All heavy atoms as an XYZ file, in Angstrom:
659
protein
N      18.516      9.092     -6.831
C      17.739      9.193     -5.616
C      18.670      9.612     -4.488
O      19.776      9.104     -4.384
C      17.099      7.830     -5.327
C      16.227      7.836     -4.103
S      15.318      6.298     -3.902
C      13.877      6.670     -4.862
N      18.264     10.546     -3.634
C      19.119     10.972     -2.540
C      19.443      9.817     -1.601
O      18.765      8.809     -1.588
C      18.293     12.032     -1.817
C      17.026     12.171     -2.529
C      16.979     11.207     -3.646
N      20.473      9.981     -0.796
C      20.860      8.942      0.152
C      19.690      8.567      1.046
O      19.524      7.429      1.422
C      22.043      9.410      0.980
N      18.883      9.520      1.386
C      17.690      9.278      2.208
C      16.501      9.832      1.417
O      16.269     11.027      1.410
C      17.832      9.987      3.553
S      16.319      9.995      4.511
N      15.786      8.954      0.738
C      14.695      9.414     -0.122
C      13.622     10.151      0.661
O      13.079     11.142      0.185
C      14.087      8.251     -0.884
N      13.329      9.695      1.877
C      12.330     10.418      2.657
C      12.841     11.806      3.015
O      12.072     12.755      3.102
C      11.934      9.638      3.903
O      13.041      9.441      4.753
N      14.168     11.933      3.205
C      14.759     13.255      3.440
C      14.586     14.114      2.194
O      14.312     15.303      2.286
C      16.238     13.139      3.783
S      16.560     12.224      5.292
N      14.737     13.497      1.039
C      14.558     14.212     -0.225
C      13.139     14.720     -0.376
O      12.908     15.826     -0.858
N      12.182     13.916      0.035
C      10.779     14.329     -0.018
C      10.564     15.519      0.902
O       9.925     16.505      0.525
C       9.840     13.163      0.360
C       8.411     13.648      0.544
C       9.898     12.071     -0.696
N      11.097     15.448      2.111
C      10.943     16.563      3.053
C      11.592     17.833      2.516
O      11.034     18.928      2.646
C      11.539     16.193      4.410
C      10.823     15.079      5.170
C      11.586     14.717      6.439
C       9.400     15.477      5.497
N      12.768     17.697      1.913
C      13.452     18.859      1.335
C      12.634     19.448      0.188
O      12.506     20.665      0.070
C      14.848     18.468      0.846
C      15.817     18.137      1.953
C      16.145     19.334      2.804
O      16.377     20.421      2.319
N      16.172     19.129      4.111
N      12.094     18.593     -0.656
C      11.296     19.072     -1.785
C      10.064     19.820     -1.300
O       9.731     20.888     -1.821
C      10.898     17.897     -2.678
N       9.396     19.274     -0.298
C       8.203     19.943      0.235
C       8.565     21.285      0.869
O       7.830     22.253      0.737
C       7.517     19.057      1.272
C       6.792     17.880      0.664
C       6.141     17.045      1.744
C       5.369     15.888      1.145
N       4.716     15.070      2.178
N       9.716     21.330      1.514
C      10.123     22.554      2.195
C      10.567     23.635      1.217
O      10.233     24.809      1.371
C      11.255     22.241      3.164
C      11.723     23.441      3.934
C      12.749     23.056      4.961
N      13.208     24.234      5.671
C      14.243     24.263      6.451
N      14.952     23.164      6.654
N      14.608     25.362      7.059
N      11.358     23.254      0.212
C      11.963     24.248     -0.664
C      11.261     24.410     -2.011
O      11.605     25.308     -2.769
C      13.445     23.922     -0.880
C      14.248     24.072      0.377
C      14.705     22.971      1.067
C      14.522     25.331      0.892
C      15.444     23.111      2.247
C      15.246     25.490      2.062
C      15.709     24.366      2.739
N      10.302     23.555     -2.311
C       9.557     23.682     -3.565
C       8.062     23.483     -3.310
O       7.408     22.689     -3.963
C      10.067     22.652     -4.594
C       9.473     22.859     -5.971
O       9.108     24.001     -6.318
O       9.362     21.859     -6.715
N       7.494     24.206     -2.335
C       6.094     23.982     -1.990
C       5.117     24.344     -3.113
O       4.033     23.776     -3.188
C       5.876     24.869     -0.763
C       6.905     25.931     -0.880
C       8.092     25.274     -1.546
N       5.508     25.253     -3.999
C       4.636     25.612     -5.115
C       4.867     24.718     -6.327
O       4.290     24.934     -7.381
C       4.829     27.081     -5.524
C       4.101     28.059     -4.630
C       4.802     28.241     -3.298
O       6.024     28.295     -3.232
N       4.033     28.312     -2.232
N       5.767     23.737     -6.215
C       6.024     22.746     -7.254
C       6.692     23.317     -8.495
O       6.710     22.689     -9.540
C       4.728     22.030     -7.636
C       3.981     21.514     -6.486
C       2.526     21.184     -6.739
N       2.110     21.130     -8.111
C       1.211     20.305     -8.586
N       0.631     19.472     -7.786
N       0.866     20.333     -9.841
N       7.267     24.496     -8.408
C       7.882     25.126     -9.584
C       9.020     24.295    -10.155
O       9.106     24.089    -11.367
C       8.391     26.528     -9.241
C       7.270     27.452     -8.841
O       6.160     27.345     -9.343
N       7.542     28.339     -7.909
N       9.909     23.834     -9.297
C      11.058     23.045     -9.742
C      10.591     21.734    -10.367
O      11.018     21.361    -11.464
C      11.989     22.771     -8.560
C      13.236     22.021     -8.945
C      14.382     22.707     -9.337
C      13.273     20.632     -8.921
C      15.535     22.018     -9.700
C      14.417     19.945     -9.278
C      15.545     20.640     -9.670
O      16.682     19.964    -10.024
N       9.708     21.047     -9.678
C       9.223     19.762    -10.184
C       8.517     19.944    -11.525
O       8.732     19.173    -12.454
C       8.299     19.077     -9.161
C       9.131     18.561     -7.992
C       7.505     17.942     -9.793
C       8.343     17.906     -6.892
N       7.675     20.954    -11.629
C       6.946     21.155    -12.880
C       7.886     21.516    -14.030
O       7.626     21.148    -15.170
C       5.866     22.216    -12.697
C       4.730     21.697    -11.846
C       3.657     22.721    -11.595
O       3.894     23.930    -11.634
N       2.460     22.254    -11.320
N       8.969     22.210    -13.741
C       9.909     22.566    -14.805
C      10.744     21.369    -15.219
O      10.921     21.111    -16.400
C      10.835     23.699    -14.368
C      11.847     24.053    -15.456
C      12.721     25.228    -15.080
O      12.503     25.888    -14.079
N      13.707     25.480    -15.898
N      11.290     20.647    -14.262
C      12.263     19.604    -14.562
C      11.675     18.198    -14.623
O      12.315     17.278    -15.141
C      13.413     19.661    -13.563
C      14.132     20.959    -13.672
C      14.070     22.016    -12.800
C      14.976     21.399    -14.739
N      14.828     23.054    -13.246
C      15.401     22.710    -14.438
C      15.417     20.809    -15.911
C      16.239     23.436    -15.274
C      16.254     21.532    -16.749
C      16.655     22.826    -16.417
N      10.471     18.018    -14.105
C       9.791     16.728    -14.170
C       8.354     16.935    -14.649
O       7.386     16.676    -13.939
C       9.792     16.042    -12.797
C      11.159     15.709    -12.225
C      11.044     15.289    -10.770
C      11.834     14.636    -13.051
N       8.205     17.399    -15.884
C       6.861     17.716    -16.376
C       5.922     16.507    -16.385
O       4.703     16.680    -16.334
C       7.111     18.242    -17.788
C       8.453     17.722    -18.177
C       9.233     17.602    -16.899
N       6.476     15.296    -16.395
C       5.625     14.109    -16.359
C       4.859     13.992    -15.037
O       3.867     13.276    -14.963
C       6.438     12.835    -16.631
C       7.513     12.546    -15.622
C       8.871     13.179    -15.944
O       8.935     14.244    -16.575
O       9.874     12.580    -15.525
N       5.293     14.724    -14.015
C       4.603     14.710    -12.718
C       3.706     15.921    -12.505
O       3.002     16.003    -11.497
C       5.624     14.649    -11.575
C       6.564     13.446    -11.552
C       7.487     13.532    -10.350
C       5.798     12.145    -11.566
N       3.706     16.853    -13.413
C       3.027     18.143    -13.233
C       1.533     18.013    -12.969
O       0.947     18.870    -12.308
C       3.264     19.040    -14.442
N       0.905     16.958    -13.445
C      -0.546     16.818    -13.278
C      -0.935     16.072    -12.000
O      -2.110     15.894    -11.719
C      -1.131     16.119    -14.500
C      -1.008     16.985    -15.751
C      -1.542     16.331    -17.014
N      -2.809     15.659    -16.809
C      -3.192     14.581    -17.490
N      -2.413     14.057    -18.409
N      -4.363     14.032    -17.249
N       0.056     15.642    -11.220
C      -0.263     14.978     -9.954
C      -0.761     16.001     -8.938
O      -0.277     17.128     -8.903
C       0.980     14.287     -9.387
C       1.320     12.926     -9.944
C       2.675     12.465     -9.420
C       0.258     11.907     -9.599
N      -1.695     15.608     -8.082
C      -2.153     16.506     -7.016
C      -1.003     16.822     -6.053
O      -0.058     16.043     -5.913
C      -3.241     15.691     -6.308
C      -3.644     14.624     -7.259
C      -2.445     14.352     -8.112
N      -1.117     17.946     -5.372
C      -0.080     18.376     -4.430
C       0.305     17.280     -3.439
O       1.473     17.119     -3.120
C      -0.544     19.607     -3.640
C      -0.605     20.856     -4.489
O      -0.024     20.861     -5.600
O      -1.233     21.832     -4.057
N      -0.664     16.543     -2.984
C      -0.400     15.509     -1.971
C       0.614     14.468     -2.458
O       1.348     13.903     -1.653
C      -1.711     14.828     -1.604
C      -1.534     13.729     -0.600
C      -2.852     13.150     -0.188
N      -2.620     12.106      0.801
C      -3.558     11.326      1.280
N      -4.800     11.485      0.882
N      -3.273     10.402      2.155
N       0.654     14.209     -3.759
C       1.477     13.125     -4.294
C       2.649     13.602     -5.139
O       3.500     12.791     -5.513
C       0.617     12.172     -5.122
C      -0.553     11.666     -4.369
C      -1.875     11.986     -4.574
C      -0.540     10.773     -3.255
N      -2.667     11.346     -3.653
C      -1.873     10.586     -2.835
C       0.475     10.114     -2.566
C      -2.223      9.770     -1.774
C       0.126      9.300     -1.504
C      -1.202      9.134     -1.119
N       2.729     14.868     -5.450
C       3.747     15.367     -6.388
C       5.166     15.065     -5.913
O       6.043     14.804     -6.723
C       3.565     16.887     -6.654
C       4.432     17.348     -7.818
C       3.881     17.719     -5.432
C       3.844     17.084     -9.149
N       5.407     15.083     -4.622
C       6.757     14.863     -4.113
C       7.070     13.394     -3.843
O       8.196     13.051     -3.528
C       6.984     15.684     -2.836
C       6.983     17.149     -3.100
N       5.913     17.957     -2.769
C       7.895     17.956     -3.676
C       6.187     19.202     -3.129
N       7.372     19.235     -3.678
N       6.080     12.543     -3.956
C       6.310     11.104     -3.779
C       5.299     10.307     -4.616
O       4.413      9.652     -4.089
C       6.240     10.709     -2.312
C       5.043     11.214     -1.570
C       5.155     10.919     -0.080
O       6.101     10.295      0.378
N       4.178     11.358      0.673
N       5.464     10.350     -5.923
C       4.497      9.702     -6.817
C       4.389      8.197     -6.605
O       3.339      7.612     -6.856
C       5.014     10.033     -8.209
C       6.441     10.394     -8.030
C       6.549     10.988     -6.659
N       5.439      7.557     -6.129
C       5.414      6.107     -5.904
C       4.414      5.716     -4.826
O       4.012      4.572     -4.743
C       6.806      5.600     -5.537
C       7.373      6.309     -4.352
C       7.202      5.985     -3.031
C       8.175      7.491     -4.366
N       7.848      6.889     -2.220
C       8.453      7.834     -3.026
C       8.685      8.297     -5.378
C       9.219      8.937     -2.671
C       9.444      9.391     -5.019
C       9.705      9.710     -3.687
N       3.983      6.666     -3.999
C       3.035      6.376     -2.924
C       1.591      6.671     -3.326
O       0.670      6.353     -2.582
C       3.397      7.185     -1.678
N       1.400      7.264     -4.493
C       0.055      7.640     -4.932
C      -0.757      6.407     -5.320
O      -0.220      5.434     -5.844
C       0.147      8.593     -6.126
N      -2.064      6.455     -5.076
C      -2.932      5.355     -5.513
C      -2.925      5.236     -7.042
O      -2.708      6.229     -7.761
C      -4.322      5.778     -5.022
C      -4.072      6.794     -3.962
C      -2.789      7.478     -4.334
N      -3.168      4.041     -7.520
C      -3.157      3.793     -8.964
C      -4.107      4.717     -9.723
O      -3.774      5.209    -10.800
C      -3.506      2.332     -9.268
C      -2.406      1.377     -8.836
O      -1.228      1.815     -8.729
O      -2.716      0.190     -8.612
N      -5.282      4.962     -9.165
C      -6.265      5.819     -9.841
C      -5.733      7.242     -9.999
O      -5.954      7.882    -11.029
C      -7.582      5.825     -9.075
N      -5.036      7.738     -9.002
C      -4.462      9.090     -9.062
C      -3.373      9.135    -10.136
O      -3.314     10.071    -10.936
C      -3.896      9.511     -7.689
C      -3.113     10.803     -7.784
C      -5.029      9.634     -6.677
N      -2.517      8.127    -10.152
C      -1.458      8.069    -11.165
C      -2.058      8.015    -12.563
O      -1.616      8.732    -13.468
C      -0.562      6.845    -10.925
C       0.291      6.871     -9.671
C       0.958      5.516     -9.459
C       1.340      7.971     -9.749
N      -3.049      7.170    -12.731
C      -3.677      7.029    -14.046
C      -4.298      8.345    -14.503
O      -4.123      8.754    -15.644
C      -4.731      5.926    -14.004
C      -5.330      5.616    -15.349
C      -6.306      4.458    -15.285
O      -6.756      4.058    -14.209
N      -6.639      3.912    -16.429
N      -4.998      9.013    -13.610
C      -5.642     10.280    -13.965
C      -4.604     11.344    -14.349
O      -4.849     12.176    -15.210
C      -6.498     10.784    -12.809
C      -7.316     12.011    -13.154
C      -8.259     12.400    -12.024
O      -8.110     11.955    -10.885
N      -9.219     13.238    -12.341
N      -3.427     11.296    -13.727
C      -2.369     12.267    -14.022
C      -1.505     11.842    -15.205
O      -0.615     12.581    -15.613
C      -1.498     12.460    -12.787
N      -1.750     10.652    -15.741
C      -0.967     10.177    -16.872
C       0.416      9.678    -16.493
O       1.328      9.665    -17.312
N       0.573      9.259    -15.240
C       1.857      8.762    -14.753
C       1.785      7.242    -14.648
O       0.878      6.702    -14.008
C       2.216      9.358    -13.374
C       3.504      8.767    -12.837
C       2.315     10.871    -13.459
N       2.734      6.566    -15.269
C       2.832      5.119    -15.152
C       4.214      4.793    -14.620
O       5.222      4.979    -15.316
C       2.594      4.452    -16.505
C       2.491      2.961    -16.404
C       2.140      2.302    -17.721
O       1.763      3.001    -18.681
O       2.253      1.063    -17.789
N       4.247      4.360    -13.355
C       5.530      4.055    -12.730
C       6.242      2.959    -13.519
O       5.643      1.952    -13.878
C       5.340      3.634    -11.282
C       4.802      4.711    -10.351
C       4.596      4.143     -8.946
C       5.719      5.907    -10.304
N       7.511      3.187    -13.780
C       8.294      2.243    -14.556
C       8.238      2.514    -16.048
O       8.985      1.920    -16.813
N       7.335      3.402    -16.467
C       7.213      3.734    -17.895
C       7.452      5.229    -18.101
O       8.407      5.626    -18.750
C       5.836      3.315    -18.462
C       5.698      3.717    -19.924
C       5.627      1.810    -18.295
N       6.566      6.061    -17.552
C       6.723      7.511    -17.719
C       7.501      8.142    -16.582
O       7.934      9.289    -16.679
C       5.352      8.213    -17.823
O       4.614      7.974    -16.624
C       4.573      7.712    -19.020
N       7.659      7.414    -15.479
C       8.452      7.863    -14.343
C       9.025      6.612    -13.686
O       8.312      5.618    -13.527
C       7.588      8.647    -13.336
C       8.386      9.293    -12.240
C       9.064     10.488    -12.461
C       8.498      8.701    -10.994
C       9.824     11.072    -11.463
C       9.253      9.283     -9.994
C       9.910     10.472    -10.237
O      10.667     11.048     -9.243
N      10.298      6.628    -13.300
C      10.900      5.396    -12.764
C      10.303      4.967    -11.427
O       9.879      5.786    -10.628
C      12.378      5.750    -12.608
C      12.447      7.228    -12.622
C      11.252      7.728    -13.367
N      10.316      3.661    -11.231
C       9.917      3.112     -9.936
C      11.051      3.348     -8.949
O      12.203      3.503     -9.349
C       9.662      1.612    -10.056
C       8.450      1.265    -10.887
C       8.255     -0.224    -10.931
C       7.037     -0.563    -11.774
N       6.778     -2.003    -11.807
N      10.744      3.367     -7.656
C      11.814      3.515     -6.663
C      12.848      2.395     -6.815
O      12.512      1.262     -7.168
C      11.083      3.400     -5.328
C       9.673      3.766     -5.636
C       9.429      3.296     -7.034
N      14.080      2.720     -6.519
C      15.166      1.754     -6.635
C      15.090      0.735     -5.506
O      15.418     -0.433     -5.683
C      16.530      2.474     -6.633
C      17.669      1.492     -6.636
C      16.625      3.412     -7.831
N      14.653      1.177     -4.328
C      14.540      0.268     -3.195
C      13.347      0.639     -2.340
O      12.810      1.728     -2.430
C      15.816      0.271     -2.351
C      16.317      1.631     -1.853
C      15.760      1.947     -0.495
C      17.828      1.597     -1.803
N      12.948     -0.302     -1.526
C      11.852     -0.095     -0.581
C      12.467      0.476      0.694
O      13.218     -0.215      1.396
C      11.154     -1.427     -0.305
C       9.984     -1.289      0.660
O      10.060     -0.478      1.612
O       8.999     -2.015      0.474
N      12.173      1.724      0.995
C      12.802      2.397      2.132
C      12.488      1.735      3.464
O      13.360      1.616      4.318
C      12.387      3.861      2.173
C      12.874      4.694      1.004
C      12.289      6.089      1.077
C      14.383      4.737      0.997
N      11.260      1.316      3.655
C      10.904      0.668      4.925
C      11.688     -0.627      5.110
O      12.211     -0.906      6.181
C       9.412      0.383      4.978
C       8.585      1.609      5.218
C       7.125      1.246      5.451
N       6.368      2.458      5.644
C       5.247      2.740      5.017
N       4.729      1.869      4.181
N       4.627      3.877      5.233
N      11.737     -1.425      4.044
C      12.450     -2.697      4.140
C      13.945     -2.490      4.344
O      14.568     -3.154      5.170
C      12.210     -3.536      2.888
C      12.861     -4.899      2.965
C      12.557     -5.757      1.759
O      11.439     -5.669      1.232
O      13.451     -6.518      1.363
N      14.537     -1.555      3.616
C      15.975     -1.323      3.760
C      16.304     -0.767      5.145
O      17.326     -1.120      5.738
C      16.504     -0.401      2.662
O      15.928      0.875      2.763
N      15.440      0.063      5.692
C      15.647      0.582      7.049
C      15.570     -0.562      8.055
O      16.399     -0.683      8.955
C      14.613      1.648      7.385
C      14.761      2.206      8.792
C      13.651      3.237      9.101
N      13.841      3.804     10.420
C      13.414      3.238     11.546
N      12.769      2.075     11.499
N      13.623      3.826     12.711
N      14.575     -1.421      7.887
C      14.408     -2.564      8.783
C      15.649     -3.464      8.750
O      16.168     -3.854      9.797
C      13.156     -3.350      8.389
C      12.922     -4.584      9.193
N      12.504     -4.540     10.506
C      13.066     -5.882      8.878
C      12.399     -5.782     10.957
N      12.730     -6.614      9.988
N      16.146     -3.759      7.559
C      17.343     -4.597      7.430
C      18.550     -3.929      8.065
O      19.345     -4.576      8.752
C      17.633     -4.910      5.967
C      16.743     -5.972      5.393
C      17.233     -6.434      4.066
N      17.665     -5.298      3.254
C      17.465     -5.177      1.972
N      16.862     -6.124      1.305
N      17.877     -4.110      1.310
N      18.700     -2.636      7.844
C      19.842     -1.912      8.413
C      19.796     -1.942      9.942
O      20.826     -2.140     10.590
C      19.860     -0.471      7.906
N      18.616     -1.755     10.513
C      18.486     -1.804     11.970
C      18.785     -3.197     12.518
O      19.387     -3.339     13.590
C      17.090     -1.348     12.398
C      16.802      0.143     12.203
C      15.342      0.445     12.503
C      17.727      0.994     13.051
N      18.385     -4.225     11.790
C      18.698     -5.597     12.210
C      20.205     -5.827     12.224
O      20.750     -6.361     13.190
C      18.050     -6.611     11.266
C      16.589     -6.840     11.506
C      16.042     -7.883     10.554
O      16.458     -7.994      9.408
N      15.082     -8.664     11.054
N      20.869     -5.421     11.163
C      22.322     -5.600     11.076
C      23.013     -4.792     12.171
O      23.911     -5.284     12.853
C      22.843     -5.201      9.683
C      24.354     -5.150      9.657
C      22.321     -6.172      8.630
N      22.561     -3.574     12.356
C      23.167     -2.713     13.392
C      23.017     -3.340     14.775
O      23.937     -3.331     15.570
C      22.522     -1.328     13.345
C      23.059     -0.404     14.396
C      24.339      0.134     14.292
C      22.305     -0.083     15.524
C      24.844      0.969     15.264
C      22.792      0.766     16.491
C      24.063      1.287     16.368
O      24.555      2.111     17.344
N      21.833     -3.893     15.058
C      21.611     -4.489     16.377
C      22.512     -5.710     16.592
O      22.920     -5.989     17.708
C      20.143     -4.869     16.575
O      19.796     -5.960     15.755
N      22.858     -6.406     15.536
C      23.749     -7.559     15.645
C      25.209     -7.148     15.873
O      25.990     -7.899     16.433
C      23.653     -8.429     14.398
C      22.312     -9.115     14.271
C      22.143     -9.829     12.935
O      23.032     -9.829     12.101
N      21.000    -10.448     12.757
N      25.555     -5.950     15.438
C      26.915     -5.456     15.607
C      27.201     -5.003     17.034
O      28.347     -4.908     17.423
C      27.193     -4.296     14.642
C      27.201     -4.650     13.176
C      27.338     -3.385     12.336
C      28.301     -5.640     12.856
N      26.174     -4.702     17.769
C      26.344     -4.223     19.141
C      26.844     -5.289     19.979
O      27.282     -5.964     20.530
C      25.034     -3.714     19.708
C      24.602     -2.463     19.037
C      23.264     -2.067     19.569
N      23.228     -0.626     19.672
C      22.287      0.024     20.257
N      21.315     -0.601     20.854
N      22.279      1.322     20.298
């Protein structure tokens, strides 16, 4: 996972808008709708099921919760000031 996963999502959307790279190298995600292809962990369960994606089985779950880790980092940073 990139250092900034949300940055990775933005890069993927910018440089792979037709999903060519993802479909070639991550065929398990190929059936996801465009809205979710770059961030399958955010897709509703019904969408994942319809696309045949099972987080933690056919595609890994995120390593960390970005919102929570950002919140913790900001708390620590504010204490350092």
